[in-house]
VOBA-739522 format. One record per residue (C-alpha): y, z, x; residue in three letters. Coordinates in steps of 0.02 Angstrom, whole numbers. Example, Ala and Ser with C-alpha at 12.3 -4.5 7.8 and 13.67 -1.06 7.14 Angstrom:
2
   north      up    east  res
    -225     390     615  Ala
     -53     357     684  Ser
END
This chain:
632
   north      up    east  res
   -4619    2626   11780  Met
   -4474    2548   11711  Cys
   -4575    2523   11565  Val
   -4622    2697   11536  Thr
   -4432    2746   11565  Cys
   -4378    2614   11445  Cys
   -4508    2675   11307  Val
   -4463    2857   11343  Ser
   -4282    2811   11319  Phe
   -4318    2730   11153  Arg
   -4436    2866   11091  Ser
   -4319    2998   11140  Ala
   -4191    2959   10989  Pro
   -4327    2931   10882  Gln
   -4410    3102   10922  Ser
   -4218    3165   10896  Asn
   -4217    3073   10714  Arg
   -4390    3145   10670  Leu
   -4338    3311   10724  Ala
   -4178    3305   10618  Asn
   -4285    3235   10477  Met
   -4397    3375   10475  Asn
   -4257    3505   10490  Asn
   -4177    3417   10340  Ser
   -4346    3438   10241  Asn
   -4352    3623   10293  Asn
   -4179    3664   10234  Asn
   -4216    3577   10068  Glu
   -4366    3670   10069  Glu
   -4282    3825   10115  Glu
   -4153    3806    9968  Lys
   -4291    3768    9845  Lys
   -4363    3908    9903  Lys
   -4183    4000    9878  Lys
   -4167    3924    9709  Glu
   -4336    3970    9648  Lys
   -4307    4152    9722  Lys
   -4139    4171    9633  Asp
   -4222    4083    9480  Lys
   -4353    4235    9471  Lys
   -4223    4358    9522  Glu
   -4115    4306    9365  Lys
   -4275    4292    9254  Lys
   -4323    4476    9323  Glu
   -4152    4534    9285  Lys
   -4140    4465    9117  Lys
   -4314    4528    9079  Asp
   -4255    4697    9145  Lys
   -4106    4680    9032  Lys
   -4201    4635    8893  Glu
   -4328    4788    8924  Lys
   -4175    4900    8938  Lys
   -4092    4830    8776  Glu
   -4280    4850    8691  Lys
   -4295    5005    8760  Lys
   -4122    5061    8685  Lys
   -4160    4971    8544  Lys
   -4318    5078    8512  Glu
   -4229    5227    8573  Lys
   -4084    5207    8430  Glu
   -4222    5144    8309  Glu
   -4309    5308    8358  Lys
   -4163    5417    8346  Glu
   -4102    5341    8199  Ala
   -4290    5365    8123  Lys
   -4277    5552    8176  Glu
   -4109    5575    8097  Lys
   -4169    5503    7929  Glu
   -4309    5604    7960  Gln
   -4202    5766    7973  Glu
   -4098    5714    7835  Arg
   -4252    5716    7716  Glu
   -4296    5870    7794  Lys
   -4122    5946    7744  Glu
   -4135    5859    7557  Lys
   -4301    5920    7537  Glu
   -4255    6094    7589  Lys
   -4082    6056    7493  Glu
   -4204    6023    7335  Lys
   -4307    6187    7374  Glu
   -4170    6289    7369  Lys
   -4100    6228    7213  Glu
   -4281    6227    7141  Lys
   -4274    6422    7201  Glu
   -4097    6445    7132  Lys
   -4166    6372    6957  Glu
   -4310    6484    6973  Lys
   -4215    6642    7002  Glu
   -4101    6570    6856  Lys
   -4231    6566    6742  Glu
   -4293    6735    6816  Lys
   -4127    6807    6764  Glu
   -4135    6710    6594  Lys
   -4291    6800    6552  Glu
   -4241    6964    6613  Lys
   -4067    6944    6499  Glu
   -4155    6979    6338  Ile
   -4065    6993    6158  Phe
   -3945    7113    6172  Val
   -3854    7207    6023  Ile
   -3658    7216    6045  Asn
   -3614    7404    6017  Pro
   -3443    7334    5949  Ala
   -3526    7193    5820  Gly
   -3571    7203    5638  Asn
   -3755    7195    5687  Leu
   -3757    7370    5766  Tyr
   -3637    7444    5621  Tyr
   -3763    7375    5499  Asn
   -3903    7472    5586  Trp
   -3811    7613    5608  Leu
   -3810    7628    5415  Phe
   -3987    7605    5404  Ile
   -4015    7738    5523  Ile
   -3896    7851    5441  Ala
   -3997    7855    5266  Met
   -4165    7932    5352  Pro
   -4042    8082    5427  Val
   -3960    8115    5266  Met
   -4130    8111    5187  Tyr
   -4206    8233    5302  Asn
   -4049    8347    5316  Trp
   -4041    8371    5128  Thr
   -4227    8360    5084  Met
   -4334    8467    5215  Ile
   -4229    8626    5173  Ile
   -4266    8592    4986  Ala
   -4433    8550    4984  Arg
   -4455    8714    5108  Ala
   -4367    8827    4992  Cys
   -4414    8748    4831  Phe
   -4600    8753    4814  Glu
   -4623    8658    4653  Glu
   -4531    8515    4728  Leu
   -4636    8484    4884  Gln
   -4812    8515    4769  Gln
   -4766    8406    4615  Asp
   -4711    8246    4735  Tyr
   -4823    8272    4874  Ile
   -4869    8092    4898  Leu
   -4689    8038    4876  Tyr
   -4634    8151    5020  Trp
   -4781    8082    5147  Ile
   -4716    7896    5106  Leu
   -4541    7929    5145  Leu
   -4571    8047    5289  Asp
   -4667    7921    5358  Tyr
   -4545    7783    5323  Ser
   -4417    7897    5410  Cys
   -4526    7890    5555  Asp
   -4535    7709    5582  Leu
   -4355    7695    5545  Val
   -4337    7827    5698  Tyr
   -4462    7729    5806  Leu
   -4382    7566    5767  Ala
   -4206    7657    5825  Asp
   -4282    7691    5985  Met
   -4308    7521    6017  Phe
   -4149    7463    5964  Val
   -4068    7603    6094  Arg
   -4158    7505    6228  Thr
   -4082    7339    6172  Arg
   -3904    7400    6158  Thr
   -3785    7341    6271  Gly
   -3644    7423    6368  Tyr
   -3509    7377    6477  Leu
   -3501    7386    6666  Glu
   -3330    7329    6749  Gln
   -3278    7250    6588  Gly
   -3450    7145    6571  Leu
   -3601    7168    6453  Met
   -3749    7225    6525  Val
   -3907    7119    6460  Lys
   -4038    7153    6601  Asp
   -4188    7231    6516  Met
   -4209    7351    6648  Lys
   -4046    7427    6674  Leu
   -4026    7442    6490  Leu
   -4188    7530    6470  Arg
   -4151    7650    6615  Asp
   -3971    7667    6549  Asn
   -4063    7748    6387  Tyr
   -4175    7842    6467  Val
   -4054    7938    6568  Lys
   -3950    7990    6425  Ser
   -3965    8155    6334  Phe
   -3970    8065    6175  Gln
   -4149    8022    6238  Phe
   -4225    8184    6267  Arg
   -4165    8237    6084  Leu
   -4263    8066    6026  Asp
   -4414    8113    6101  Val
   -4397    8297    6016  Leu
   -4358    8211    5863  Ser
   -4528    8124    5856  Met
   -4638    8254    5940  Leu
   -4798    8247    5818  Pro
   -4774    8405    5727  Thr
   -4842    8336    5574  Asp
   -5022    8391    5669  Val
   -4968    8564    5604  Leu
   -5009    8509    5424  Tyr
   -5206    8519    5462  Phe
   -5187    8721    5508  Ile
   -5046    8775    5388  Phe
   -5064    8634    5244  Gly
   -4963    8513    5167  Leu
   -4847    8640    5082  His
   -4723    8678    5227  Tyr
   -4622    8538    5265  Pro
   -4517    8646    5372  Glu
   -4620    8611    5524  Ile
   -4531    8435    5505  Arg
   -4367    8519    5576  Ile
   -4355    8431    5717  Asn
   -4300    8265    5642  Lys
   -4140    8341    5623  Leu
   -4109    8318    5790  Leu
   -4041    8128    5743  Arg
   -3895    8180    5680  Ile
   -3792    8089    5796  Gly
   -3822    7927    5723  Arg
   -3754    7981    5576  Met
   -3599    8052    5649  Met
   -3570    7888    5748  Glu
   -3584    7798    5584  Phe
   -3449    7901    5513  Phe
   -3338    7895    5665  Thr
   -3370    7691    5669  Arg
   -3336    7673    5483  Thr
   -3174    7779    5495  Glu
   -3116    7665    5622  Thr
   -3172    7491    5514  Lys
   -3094    7548    5360  Thr
   -2922    7494    5296  Asn
   -2914    7681    5192  Tyr
   -2961    7797    5345  Pro
   -2879    7955    5259  Asn
   -2992    7916    5097  Ile
   -3138    7915    5209  Phe
   -3102    8063    5293  Arg
   -3067    8179    5145  Ile
   -3239    8071    5059  Gly
   -3317    8141    5224  Asn
   -3276    8331    5210  Leu
   -3313    8329    5040  Ile
   -3502    8264    5089  Met
   -3495    8409    5224  Tyr
   -3437    8553    5110  Ile
   -3581    8489    4990  Leu
   -3715    8485    5134  Ile
   -3654    8668    5194  Ile
   -3662    8741    4992  Ile
   -3840    8649    4967  His
   -3910    8741    5126  Trp
   -3834    8895    5088  Asn
   -3911    8871    4909  Ala
   -4088    8858    4987  Cys
   -4075    9012    5091  Phe
   -4010    9108    4947  Tyr
   -4162    9050    4849  Phe
   -4288    9099    4980  Ser
   -4203    9260    5028  Phe
   -4212    9316    4865  Ser
   -4398    9246    4841  Lys
   -4424    9364    4994  Ser
   -4343    9519    4915  Ile
   -4425    9486    4745  Gly
   -4346    9385    4588  Phe
   -4251    9495    4481  Gly
   -4255    9655    4586  Ala
   -4090    9680    4558  Asp
   -3936    9579    4486  Asp
   -3886    9507    4665  Trp
   -4049    9408    4681  Val
   -4108    9266    4567  Tyr
   -4162    9319    4410  Pro
   -4359    9352    4378  Ala
   -4455    9177    4338  Leu
   -4555    9263    4186  Asp
   -4417    9343    4090  Asp
   -4477    9302    3906  Pro
   -4283    9319    3858  Glu
   -4225    9179    3981  Glu
   -4369    9089    4017  Pro
   -4258    8933    4080  Glu
   -4245    9027    4250  Phe
   -4422    8976    4281  Gly
   -4380    8780    4279  Gln
   -4362    8695    4443  Pro
   -4190    8624    4397  Met
   -4126    8797    4334  Arg
   -4185    8855    4499  Lys
   -4083    8743    4606  Tyr
   -3918    8744    4493  Ala
   -3918    8927    4484  Phe
   -3929    8937    4683  Ser
   -3802    8792    4687  Leu
   -3686    8915    4588  Tyr
   -3694    9061    4680  Trp
   -3677    8970    4832  Ser
   -3520    8888    4788  Thr
   -3441    9040    4720  Leu
   -3472    9141    4880  Thr
   -3430    9009    5007  Leu
   -3265    8972    4913  Thr
   -3235    9153    4854  Thr
   -3167    9098    4693  Ile
   -3268    9181    4581  Gly
   -3352    9350    4574  Glu
   -3527    9377    4607  Thr
   -3651    9534    4563  Pro
   -3634    9662    4721  Pro
   -3767    9670    4836  Pro
   -3894    9832    4830  Ala
   -3985    9805    4976  Leu
   -3940    9804    5165  Asp
   -4011    9639    5196  Ser
   -3914    9561    5036  Glu
   -3760    9658    5116  Phe
   -3780    9581    5275  Leu
   -3829    9401    5210  Phe
   -3657    9410    5073  His
   -3563    9465    5251  Val
   -3636    9324    5348  Val
   -3600    9203    5212  Asp
   -3408    9268    5174  Phe
   -3383    9243    5377  Leu
   -3447    9068    5370  Val
   -3368    9017    5222  Gly
   -3205    9097    5290  Val
   -3207    8988    5465  Leu
   -3286    8832    5397  Ile
   -3163    8809    5231  Phe
   -3024    8875    5358  Ala
   -3056    8718    5457  Thr
   -3098    8597    5311  Ile
   -2919    8645    5213  Val
   -2831    8648    5368  Gly
   -2897    8451    5395  Asn
   -2877    8401    5233  Ile
   -2680    8474    5241  Ala
   -2669    8375    5394  Thr
   -2734    8230    5307  Met
   -2641    8226    5148  Ile
   -2470    8251    5265  Ser
   -2534    8096    5359  Asn
   -2548    7996    5195  Met
   -2371    8047    5141  Asn
   -2302    8044    5319  Ala
   -2212    7856    5300  Ala
   -2160    7890    5141  Gln
   -2089    8058    5159  Ala
   -1990    7986    5316  Gln
   -1923    7835    5224  Phe
   -1886    7959    5077  Gln
   -1778    8075    5215  Ser
   -1688    7915    5276  Arg
   -1641    7881    5075  Ile
   -1575    8063    5054  Asp
   -1475    8043    5218  Asn
   -1393    7882    5161  Ile
   -1363    7957    4993  Lys
   -1277    8122    5065  Gln
   -1174    8021    5183  Tyr
   -1130    7895    5025  Met
   -1065    8046    4932  Gln
    -989    8126    5068  Val
    -890    7958    5087  Arg
    -849    7939    4925  Lys
    -947    7776    4918  Val
    -922    7685    4745  Ser
   -1068    7710    4624  Lys
   -1097    7532    4623  Glu
   -1146    7513    4810  Leu
   -1233    7649    4795  Glu
   -1328    7589    4669  Leu
   -1361    7415    4779  Arg
   -1409    7518    4930  Val
   -1538    7625    4819  Ile
   -1614    7460    4743  Lys
   -1628    7380    4915  Trp
   -1723    7516    4977  Phe
   -1842    7521    4811  Asp
   -1865    7328    4861  Tyr
   -1916    7382    5030  Leu
   -2031    7521    4978  Trp
   -2111    7418    4825  Asn
   -2149    7254    4931  Asn
   -2204    7338    5082  Gly
   -2070    7323    5205  Lys
   -2022    7479    5238  Ala
   -2092    7488    5418  Gln
   -2016    7418    5587  Asp
   -2127    7282    5660  Glu
   -2066    7334    5815  Arg
   -2104    7501    5806  Glu
   -2264    7466    5725  Val
   -2319    7353    5860  Leu
   -2245    7432    6020  Arg
   -2427    7513    6075  Tyr
   -2514    7345    6087  Leu
   -2512    7256    6249  Pro
   -2394    7112    6256  Asp
   -2539    6984    6239  Lys
   -2607    7042    6089  Leu
   -2424    7077    6015  Arg
   -2379    6886    6048  Ala
   -2540    6829    5973  Glu
   -2504    6938    5807  Ile
   -2320    6857    5826  Ala
   -2385    6687    5834  Ile
   -2487    6694    5697  Gln
   -2357    6771    5583  Val
   -2194    6679    5640  His
   -2253    6527    5735  Met
   -2260    6409    5580  Asp
   -2090    6474    5525  Thr
   -2010    6448    5697  Leu
   -2082    6270    5708  Lys
   -1985    6217    5557  Lys
   -1816    6210    5642  Val
   -1805    6047    5689  Gln
   -1715    6085    5868  Ile
   -1871    6185    5908  Phe
   -1997    6054    5857  Ala
   -2021    5968    6035  Asp
   -2027    6147    6120  Cys
   -2136    6199    6255  Glu
   -2269    6326    6198  Ala
   -2201    6467    6324  Gly
   -2029    6451    6251  Leu
   -2093    6457    6067  Leu
   -2187    6607    6106  Ile
   -2038    6712    6193  Gln
   -1934    6655    6045  Leu
   -2070    6707    5926  Val
   -2078    6891    6000  Leu
   -1875    6892    5960  Lys
   -1885    6857    5785  Leu
   -1827    6986    5683  Arg
   -1843    7005    5494  Pro
   -1702    7051    5382  Gln
   -1693    7080    5192  Val
   -1538    7031    5086  Phe
   -1496    7092    4910  Ser
   -1430    6999    4775  Pro
   -1257    6951    4817  Gly
   -1253    6988    5000  Asp
   -1180    6878    5105  Tyr
   -1276    6828    5260  Ile
   -1129    6730    5353  Cys
    -938    6680    5304  Lys
    -829    6527    5344  Lys
    -746    6565    5498  Gly
    -863    6692    5567  Asp
    -913    6687    5748  Ile
   -1095    6643    5748  Gly
   -1191    6749    5840  Arg
   -1377    6724    5753  Glu
   -1497    6591    5680  Met
   -1580    6632    5505  Tyr
   -1743    6546    5439  Ile
   -1779    6578    5276  Ile
   -1950    6653    5249  Lys
   -1947    6719    5059  Asp
   -1798    6689    4916  Gly
   -1651    6578    4885  Lys
   -1470    6572    4973  Leu
   -1348    6464    4899  Ala
   -1200    6375    4994  Val
   -1060    6435    4905  Val
    -864    6396    4902  Ala
    -743    6526    4946  Asp
    -727    6583    4773  Asp
    -899    6647    4782  Gly
    -954    6561    4628  Val
    -962    6369    4638  Thr
   -1138    6315    4718  Gln
   -1158    6179    4839  Phe
   -1332    6183    4891  Val
   -1456    6314    4871  Val
   -1593    6349    4997  Leu
   -1770    6400    4993  Gly
   -1922    6448    5100  Ser
   -1915    6358    5249  Gly
   -1749    6324    5257  Ser
   -1641    6368    5420  Tyr
   -1435    6367    5462  Phe
   -1345    6444    5604  Gly
   -1437    6354    5737  Glu
   -1313    6253    5796  Ile
   -1175    6394    5818  Ser
   -1276    6479    5964  Ile
   -1304    6330    6078  Leu
   -1123    6349    6122  Asn
   -1132    6141    6126  Ile
    -959    6100    6200  Lys
    -859    5978    6117  Gly
    -905    6053    5950  Ser
    -762    6048    5831  Lys
    -805    6206    5739  Ala
    -855    6291    5912  Gly
    -957    6456    5871  Asn
    -879    6469    5691  Arg
    -968    6472    5545  Arg
    -944    6308    5440  Thr
    -997    6371    5273  Ala
   -1009    6529    5161  Asn
   -1190    6580    5130  Ile
   -1251    6709    4996  Arg
   -1418    6775    4943  Ser
   -1452    6729    4753  Ile
   -1598    6858    4748  Gly
   -1688    6981    4853  Tyr
   -1722    6866    5012  Ser
   -1818    6887    5153  Asp
   -1750    6801    5323  Leu
   -1780    6797    5509  Phe
   -1644    6817    5627  Cys
   -1637    6751    5818  Leu
   -1487    6807    5910  Ser
   -1403    6692    6026  Lys
   -1417    6823    6174  Asp
   -1601    6818    6137  Asp
   -1618    6644    6136  Leu
   -1504    6617    6293  Met
   -1602    6759    6376  Glu
   -1755    6650    6350  Ser
   -1705    6493    6404  Leu
   -1647    6547    6570  Ile
   -1815    6523    6627  Glu
   -1824    6337    6534  Tyr
   -1678    6244    6600  Pro
   -1749    6082    6532  Asp
   -1770    6144    6359  Ala
   -1582    6213    6359  Lys
   -1525    6040    6414  Ala
   -1630    5961    6257  Met
   -1586    6095    6140  Leu
   -1404    6042    6180  Glu
   -1454    5873    6165  Glu
   -1531    5894    5983  Lys
   -1379    5987    5932  Gly
   -1256    5872    6012  Arg
   -1343    5727    5910  Gln
   -1341    5822    5747  Ile
   -1150    5847    5773  Leu
   -1124    5657    5799  Met
   -1216    5624    5635  Lys
   -1093    5741    5565  Asp
    -941    5690    5639  Gly
    -913    5871    5690  Leu
    -917    5833    5895  Ile
    -768    5791    5994  Asp
    -790    5663    6126  Leu
    -650    5654    6224  Asp
    -668    5760    6393  Pro
    -480    5808    6412  Ala
    -497    5926    6245  Asn
    -671    6003    6300  Ile
    -616    6163    6376  Lys
    -720    6280    6466  Pro
    -810    6420    6387  Glu
    -724    6598    6441  Val
    -918    6641    6463  Lys
    -942    6499    6602  Glu
    -786    6566    6681  Leu
    -851    6736    6683  Glu
   -1020    6669    6764  Glu
    -935    6574    6886  Lys
    -831    6732    6926  Val
    -977    6842    6935  Thr
   -1064    6701    7053  Lys
    -918    6730    7141  Leu
    -925    6928    7172  Tyr
   -1120    6899    7210  Ser
   -1096    6776    7365  Thr
    -941    6902    7406  Met
   -1068    7034    7412  Glu
   -1199    6943    7496  Leu
   -1080    6893    7630  Met
   -1043    7061    7662  Gln
   -1215    7125    7677  Val
   -1251    6972    7800  Lys
   -1089    7046    7894  Leu
   -1147    7221    7903  Lys
   -1315    7160    7971  Lys
   -1234    7052    8091  Ile
   -1118    7204    8147  Leu
   -1266    7316    8154  Gly
   -1385    7190    8284  Asn
   -1214    7180    8395  Tyr
   -1203    7368    8413  Lys
   -1388    7370    8441  His
   -1381    7236    8578  Thr
   -1228    7306    8663  Gly
   -1317    7471    8679  Lys
   -1467    7392    8761  Ala
   -1358    7284    8862  Leu
   -1267    7462    8927  Arg
   -1427    7543    8957  Gln
   -1503    7406    9057  Arg
   -1337    7408    9161  Ile
   -1372    7570    9197  Thr
   -1545    7557    9250  Asp
   -1497    7414    9365  Leu
   -1349    7527    9432  Glu
   -1466    7670    9463  Arg
   -1603    7552    9558  Leu
   -1477    7471    9659  Ser
   -1416    7645    9721  Gly
   -1586    7699    9763  Glu
   -1621    7532    9873  Glu
   -1460    7552    9950  Ser
   -1492    7737   10010  Thr
   -1646    7683   10083  Leu
   -1585    7544   10194  Arg
   -1424    7624   10254  Lys
   -1448    7820   10221  Pro
   -1286    7854   10299  Glu
   -1186    7741   10204  Ala
   -1128    7774   10027  Thr
   -1107    7648    9887  Val
    -948    7637    9804  Thr
    -920    7605    9622  Ser
    -855    7450    9649  Trp
   -1011    7386    9736  Glu
   -1110    7459    9581  Lys
   -1003    7351    9474  Lys
   -1039    7212    9572  Glu
   -1216    7235    9569  Val
END
């Protein structure tokens, strides 16, 4: 019992130890398991993160690829659009064919070509129809000429389909539009009528009836257009107009001569004194010759239409009627022609007549004022020089009808090189030079004339175009320097440089040796142009100051520099302008004050009215005093 108890007492702590050992082992296993679980979880988390990151990367890569694909698609679309645009441009280029400019030389030369067959038809068809020998003897030549003219007519129709026209200021070059424009025009109908194949009637009537080609005369508009273009292009329009009228007269006389011969043929040659003489008269056999037939008919037509000579009186009623019609046509046509010729001749002499009347007025004035003969002779010589050298016209008067841009371009071509010769204007802006060029005025001085004298106020500067000027002493004889073409003077005096010892006075006597052509630029014109170019003004004044310093003609002491009268005037005008502006502003403020006062009074009355209505509603028996209204 005791042993067993002892054993039991001994075995109890051992079992406890074993239990503790087991517990510790279990704890360690649990810890290991937890660690494994944690590691697994961490790995799983890492794997999940990695998977998520991979998925994100894959998505991003997919999105990037999709974006790249979209960009590539957009680029392809843009390329396709560009290709389509290029194709459209190519189509437009294909549509834009070679177009003849109606204002160009090619078109004018073609008008000359087409005018030739028109003139041929207008002169030869009637002659061949009335004078049979002319048609019969040269039938092959006429056929060749006729069909050559027809080919030119056809070519003219093609040229018309290629002749451009302006639409909104731009030349139309589309083939369809050009063709439609020609087809819709009235001239197209005339051209079609002129090309009708009337020559098939030759098979019915024979080759001796050229009048069946009368429709070819409908192209006269092309000949008239050629004459109009030539009149605008030529440098001698009046002479061309006279020649043109003479041509019209000859055509009318030619047609009347053909009608006279044909009318005589229908009545009978030699039937009376009025008609053409008999062809088989043995006493006058020359009347049977073709040349005499035309010459006699032309002579008779000229006498009748001009009513200059006498012709045999008509005998038959038809002859009387023909004669009357001839007289009426002759009177109407030649009245118009003579009137036009008179107008042209008067226009040709208009400039000379105007110039001569100017001279006559000056002569009359000098006679009334009893000017000396020597001075009168100088004035007349000066006018003669102007007329003989083509300088009688006023440039501004001639160019005033041109737009400003064209006038500036003409002035630049004519005067710019002259203006650039002036040293102080050499580096100026182009805009300023253009304005100054437009303000240059030509002046002509006769021998012995003084352009300026010492001590005169300098209001202009001069540039010598032609001629020679001499810088002379006070006696007017002694010459110091001779100025030639391209020289200039007076540029310093018009700049009003402060400190100049001479001020704006001339420092020398300058006299014209012979006839001299000068360009004049006034001080007012220069200052007006420099208002918009203040930097150029400062530069010009600095250049002028340097020139004066070289010559020792400038006073550098600021005490001696007096303000110019013009500067004081400018300051006063500025003060006046500021005062006027202040007055205008005060008037505006006063007007606003009155307006706001009225508005406030209106609002106060409205408030008083509203307050009165409220008080009556609240206290119907009470009355509102004026004092309460004011307080409200």
